[in-house]
MITORVO-568580 format. One record per residue (C-alpha): residue number from 1; residue in three letters; y, z negated, x negated. Coordinates in Angstrom, 1 decimal. Last residue first. Layout:
<nodes>
NUM ALA Y Z X;
...
</nodes>
This chain:
<nodes>
287 UNK 39.5 27.1 17.4;
286 UNK 36.1 26.7 19.0;
285 UNK 33.3 26.4 16.4;
284 UNK 30.1 28.4 17.1;
283 UNK 26.7 27.1 17.9;
282 UNK 24.0 29.9 18.0;
281 UNK 21.6 30.1 20.9;
280 UNK 23.0 33.2 22.4;
279 UNK 26.6 31.8 22.1;
278 UNK 26.8 28.0 22.4;
277 UNK 30.1 26.2 22.2;
276 UNK 31.5 23.8 19.6;
275 UNK 34.5 21.5 19.7;
274 UNK 36.1 20.8 16.3;
273 UNK 36.1 17.9 13.9;
272 UNK 33.0 16.2 15.3;
271 UNK 33.0 12.6 14.1;
270 UNK 30.5 11.4 11.5;
269 UNK 32.5 8.8 9.5;
268 UNK 29.7 6.4 8.6;
267 UNK 29.6 2.9 10.1;
266 UNK 26.8 3.6 12.5;
265 UNK 24.5 4.5 9.7;
264 UNK 25.0 1.0 8.4;
263 UNK 22.7 -0.2 11.2;
262 UNK 19.5 0.2 9.0;
261 UNK 19.0 -3.1 7.1;
260 UNK 21.0 -5.5 9.2;
259 UNK 19.4 -4.2 12.4;
258 UNK 16.0 -4.2 10.8;
257 UNK 16.4 -7.9 10.1;
256 UNK 16.8 -9.4 6.6;
255 UNK 14.5 -11.4 4.4;
254 UNK 15.2 -13.1 1.1;
253 UNK 15.4 -16.7 2.3;
252 UNK 17.8 -15.8 5.1;
251 UNK 20.2 -18.7 5.2;
250 UNK 19.6 -21.9 3.2;
249 UNK 17.3 -20.3 0.6;
248 UNK 19.6 -17.4 -0.1;
247 UNK 18.0 -14.5 -1.8;
246 UNK 19.6 -11.1 -1.5;
245 UNK 18.4 -8.5 1.0;
244 UNK 18.8 -4.7 0.7;
243 UNK 21.2 -2.2 2.4;
242 UNK 20.9 1.5 1.9;
241 UNK 22.8 4.7 1.2;
240 UNK 26.5 3.8 1.8;
239 UNK 28.6 6.8 1.0;
238 UNK 31.8 6.8 -1.2;
237 UNK 30.3 7.8 -4.6;
236 UNK 26.7 6.6 -4.2;
235 UNK 26.6 3.1 -2.6;
234 UNK 23.9 0.4 -2.5;
233 UNK 25.0 -2.7 -0.4;
232 UNK 23.3 -5.9 -1.4;
231 UNK 22.8 -8.6 1.3;
230 UNK 23.2 -12.3 2.0;
229 UNK 22.6 -12.9 5.7;
228 UNK 25.6 -14.1 7.6;
227 UNK 23.6 -15.6 10.4;
226 UNK 26.1 -14.6 13.2;
225 UNK 25.2 -11.0 13.3;
224 UNK 26.6 -7.6 12.2;
223 UNK 28.7 -9.1 9.5;
222 UNK 26.1 -9.1 6.7;
221 UNK 27.2 -10.7 3.5;
220 UNK 28.2 -9.2 0.2;
219 UNK 26.8 -8.1 -3.2;
218 UNK 27.8 -4.7 -4.3;
217 UNK 25.5 -2.1 -5.9;
216 UNK 26.3 1.3 -7.5;
215 UNK 23.8 4.1 -7.2;
214 UNK 22.6 6.9 -9.4;
213 UNK 20.3 4.8 -11.6;
212 UNK 18.2 3.8 -8.6;
211 UNK 17.5 7.4 -7.6;
210 UNK 19.0 9.0 -4.5;
209 UNK 18.4 10.4 -1.0;
208 UNK 14.8 11.7 -1.1;
207 UNK 13.8 9.3 1.7;
206 UNK 16.4 6.7 2.4;
205 UNK 16.2 7.0 6.2;
204 UNK 12.4 6.9 6.1;
203 UNK 12.3 3.8 3.9;
202 UNK 9.3 3.3 1.7;
201 UNK 5.8 1.9 2.1;
200 UNK 3.1 3.3 -0.3;
199 UNK 5.6 3.7 -3.2;
198 UNK 4.4 0.8 -5.3;
197 UNK 5.2 -3.0 -5.4;
196 UNK 5.6 -3.1 -1.6;
195 UNK 7.7 -6.2 -0.8;
194 UNK 11.0 -4.4 -0.3;
193 UNK 9.5 -1.9 2.2;
192 UNK 7.6 -4.7 3.8;
191 UNK 11.0 -6.2 4.7;
190 UNK 11.7 -3.3 7.0;
189 UNK 9.4 -4.8 9.7;
188 UNK 11.6 -7.8 10.4;
187 UNK 12.4 -6.9 14.0;
186 UNK 8.7 -7.2 14.9;
185 UNK 6.1 -5.3 16.9;
184 UNK 5.1 -2.7 14.3;
183 UNK 4.4 0.6 15.9;
182 UNK 0.9 2.2 15.3;
181 UNK -1.2 0.7 18.0;
180 UNK -4.4 -1.1 17.8;
179 UNK -5.4 -2.4 14.4;
178 UNK -2.3 -1.4 12.4;
177 UNK -2.7 -0.4 8.8;
176 UNK -4.3 -1.2 5.4;
175 UNK -7.4 0.6 4.3;
174 UNK -10.6 -0.2 2.4;
173 UNK -12.9 2.8 1.8;
172 UNK -13.4 2.0 -1.9;
171 UNK -14.9 -1.4 -0.9;
170 UNK -14.6 -2.4 2.7;
169 UNK -13.3 -1.3 6.1;
168 UNK -10.0 -2.6 7.7;
167 UNK -7.1 -4.7 6.5;
166 UNK -4.2 -5.9 8.6;
165 UNK -1.5 -5.3 11.1;
164 UNK -1.7 -6.3 14.8;
163 UNK -1.2 -10.0 13.9;
162 UNK 2.6 -9.5 13.9;
161 UNK 4.1 -13.0 13.4;
160 UNK 6.9 -11.9 11.1;
159 UNK 6.3 -14.6 8.5;
158 UNK 2.5 -15.2 8.4;
157 UNK 1.1 -12.0 9.9;
156 UNK 3.7 -9.5 8.9;
155 UNK 4.3 -11.0 5.5;
154 UNK 0.6 -11.5 4.7;
153 UNK -0.2 -7.9 5.6;
152 UNK 2.7 -6.4 3.7;
151 UNK 1.9 -8.3 0.5;
150 UNK -1.8 -7.2 0.9;
149 UNK -2.0 -6.1 -2.8;
148 UNK -4.2 -3.2 -1.7;
147 UNK -3.1 -0.7 -4.4;
146 UNK -1.5 1.7 -1.9;
145 UNK -0.5 5.1 -3.3;
144 UNK -3.0 7.0 -1.0;
143 UNK -1.2 5.2 1.8;
142 UNK 1.9 7.4 1.8;
141 UNK 3.8 5.6 4.6;
140 UNK 7.4 6.0 5.7;
139 UNK 8.9 3.1 7.5;
138 UNK 11.8 3.4 9.9;
137 UNK 10.9 5.8 12.8;
136 UNK 7.5 4.2 13.6;
135 UNK 4.5 2.9 11.7;
134 UNK 2.6 6.2 11.6;
133 UNK -0.1 5.8 9.0;
132 UNK -1.1 8.1 6.2;
131 UNK -4.8 9.0 5.7;
130 UNK -6.2 7.7 2.5;
129 UNK -7.2 9.7 -0.6;
128 UNK -9.9 9.0 -3.2;
127 UNK -9.2 10.7 -6.5;
126 UNK -11.6 13.3 -7.8;
125 UNK -13.2 12.4 -11.1;
124 UNK -12.2 11.4 -14.6;
123 UNK -12.5 7.8 -15.6;
122 UNK -12.1 6.6 -19.2;
121 UNK -8.4 6.5 -19.0;
120 UNK -5.7 7.1 -21.6;
119 UNK -2.3 5.6 -22.8;
118 UNK -3.4 2.1 -21.9;
117 UNK -1.5 -0.3 -19.7;
116 UNK 0.5 -3.5 -20.4;
115 UNK 4.2 -2.5 -20.7;
114 UNK 4.1 1.1 -19.5;
113 UNK 1.6 0.4 -16.7;
112 UNK 3.6 -2.7 -15.8;
111 UNK 6.8 -0.8 -15.3;
110 UNK 5.3 2.1 -13.4;
109 UNK 3.2 -0.2 -11.2;
108 UNK 6.2 -2.4 -10.5;
107 UNK 8.2 0.6 -9.2;
106 UNK 12.0 0.6 -9.4;
105 UNK 12.6 3.9 -11.2;
104 UNK 10.4 5.9 -8.9;
103 UNK 9.9 4.1 -5.6;
102 UNK 11.1 7.2 -3.8;
101 UNK 8.1 9.1 -5.1;
100 UNK 8.6 12.8 -6.1;
99 UNK 8.5 12.5 -9.9;
98 UNK 6.2 9.5 -9.7;
97 UNK 3.5 11.2 -7.6;
96 UNK 0.6 11.0 -10.0;
95 UNK -1.8 9.7 -7.3;
94 UNK -3.5 6.3 -7.7;
93 UNK -7.2 6.6 -7.4;
92 UNK -8.2 5.5 -10.9;
91 UNK -4.8 4.0 -11.6;
90 UNK -5.7 0.5 -10.2;
89 UNK -8.9 0.4 -12.3;
88 UNK -7.0 1.3 -15.5;
87 UNK -4.4 -1.3 -14.6;
86 UNK -7.0 -4.0 -14.4;
85 UNK -8.6 -2.9 -17.7;
84 UNK -5.2 -3.1 -19.5;
83 UNK -4.6 -6.5 -18.0;
82 UNK -8.0 -7.8 -19.2;
81 UNK -7.5 -6.3 -22.7;
80 UNK -4.2 -8.0 -23.1;
79 UNK -5.6 -11.3 -21.9;
78 UNK -8.6 -11.2 -24.3;
77 UNK -6.4 -10.2 -27.2;
76 UNK -4.2 -13.3 -26.6;
75 UNK -0.8 -13.2 -24.9;
74 UNK -0.8 -15.7 -22.1;
73 UNK -2.6 -18.7 -23.6;
72 UNK -3.1 -21.9 -21.5;
71 UNK -4.2 -25.3 -22.8;
70 UNK -4.8 -27.9 -20.1;
69 UNK -4.1 -31.5 -21.1;
68 UNK -3.9 -32.6 -17.5;
67 UNK -4.7 -30.0 -14.9;
66 UNK -2.7 -27.0 -13.8;
65 UNK -3.5 -25.2 -10.6;
64 UNK -5.3 -21.8 -10.6;
63 UNK -4.2 -19.4 -7.8;
62 UNK -1.3 -17.5 -9.4;
61 UNK -2.7 -17.8 -12.9;
60 UNK -5.9 -15.9 -12.1;
59 UNK -8.4 -17.0 -14.7;
58 UNK -9.7 -15.3 -17.9;
57 UNK -13.4 -15.9 -18.5;
56 UNK -15.6 -18.5 -20.2;
55 UNK -13.2 -21.4 -19.7;
54 UNK -12.9 -23.9 -22.5;
53 UNK -9.2 -23.0 -23.2;
52 UNK -7.5 -21.1 -20.5;
51 UNK -6.8 -17.4 -20.9;
50 UNK -4.4 -15.7 -18.5;
49 UNK -5.0 -13.2 -15.7;
48 UNK -1.9 -12.3 -13.6;
47 UNK -3.0 -8.7 -12.9;
46 UNK -6.0 -9.9 -10.9;
45 UNK -4.8 -7.9 -7.8;
44 UNK -6.6 -10.2 -5.3;
43 UNK -5.2 -13.6 -5.9;
42 UNK -4.1 -14.0 -2.3;
41 UNK -1.5 -16.8 -2.5;
40 UNK 0.5 -17.2 0.7;
39 UNK 3.9 -15.7 0.7;
38 UNK 7.3 -16.8 -0.4;
37 UNK 6.6 -16.9 -4.1;
36 UNK 5.0 -13.4 -4.1;
35 UNK 1.7 -12.7 -5.8;
34 UNK -0.1 -9.4 -5.1;
33 UNK 1.3 -7.3 -7.9;
32 UNK 1.7 -9.6 -10.9;
31 UNK 2.8 -9.6 -14.6;
30 UNK 3.4 -13.1 -16.0;
29 UNK 6.9 -13.7 -17.3;
28 UNK 7.2 -16.6 -19.8;
27 UNK 10.6 -18.4 -19.3;
26 UNK 9.4 -22.0 -19.7;
25 UNK 9.4 -22.6 -16.0;
24 UNK 7.9 -19.2 -15.4;
23 UNK 4.8 -20.3 -17.2;
22 UNK 4.4 -23.4 -15.0;
21 UNK 4.7 -21.2 -11.9;
20 UNK 2.0 -18.9 -13.1;
19 UNK -0.3 -21.8 -14.0;
18 UNK 0.1 -23.1 -10.5;
17 UNK 1.8 -26.4 -9.8;
16 UNK -0.6 -28.9 -8.0;
15 UNK 1.0 -31.9 -9.8;
14 UNK 4.5 -31.3 -11.1;
13 UNK 5.1 -30.0 -14.6;
12 UNK 5.4 -31.4 -18.1;
11 UNK 5.3 -28.7 -20.9;
10 UNK 4.2 -28.8 -24.5;
9 UNK 4.2 -25.5 -26.3;
8 UNK 0.9 -24.3 -27.8;
7 UNK 1.0 -21.0 -25.9;
6 UNK 1.3 -23.1 -22.8;
5 UNK 0.2 -26.7 -23.2;
4 UNK 0.0 -29.0 -20.2;
3 UNK 1.1 -32.5 -19.3;
2 UNK 1.1 -33.2 -15.6;
1 UNK 3.9 -35.1 -13.8;
</nodes>
């Protein structure tokens, strides 16, 4: 065990534990965009910066392991200013789409901008835009909203095994998308919708259907396959709107297949009540 100090509180953690994980053990939430506990550490969003005693600059808590007698501070003026600056950079090219974005109300960028951001920006010029990608019939892309956290890339390459998806170009021109063809060659593609911290990747069937505060959620299990994945069913009135995964380390981690995620459309009552016939291109009901 390693003895560390977090905000002057003593903590004993396992060797090779990251600062971010150590902070979470004592209930201190560190903001993040790129970090995800089930993906490889990237350390590219820089939102999780913390101050470590005797270091000249803030360090990325997701990628920095603890060492004996380390003293970490998560709420100093240096840390607050660093987070504010990171958000200012992220918002330079981010479009103001919140009123029409399906991620609105459950967006990490919204929440963290409110909690850690500034009420003004020092940058005023034309925003850089990125061409949207066609990833098939399930995933809607608005890539100008992308903040390049690479969660989707790491999931598809390391978990789903689809190496056709990644990063191209450099600097301000950097884009995320498929290298060769547009469609994703995996049955787990819908999970990148959940992983995306902004509204760059959303569900096409769920587009403009409801806001998070309008739905009721029920925890259950998936009966469409033999795994019994833990899922959350979101309902508005009497209609199922979407299915999301729940965490279960012994079954599905926190991933579900596209079949589990989108097959609920087949459970809807959509029978034709009356026969129809065509009259000069117009469908009319036959009584």
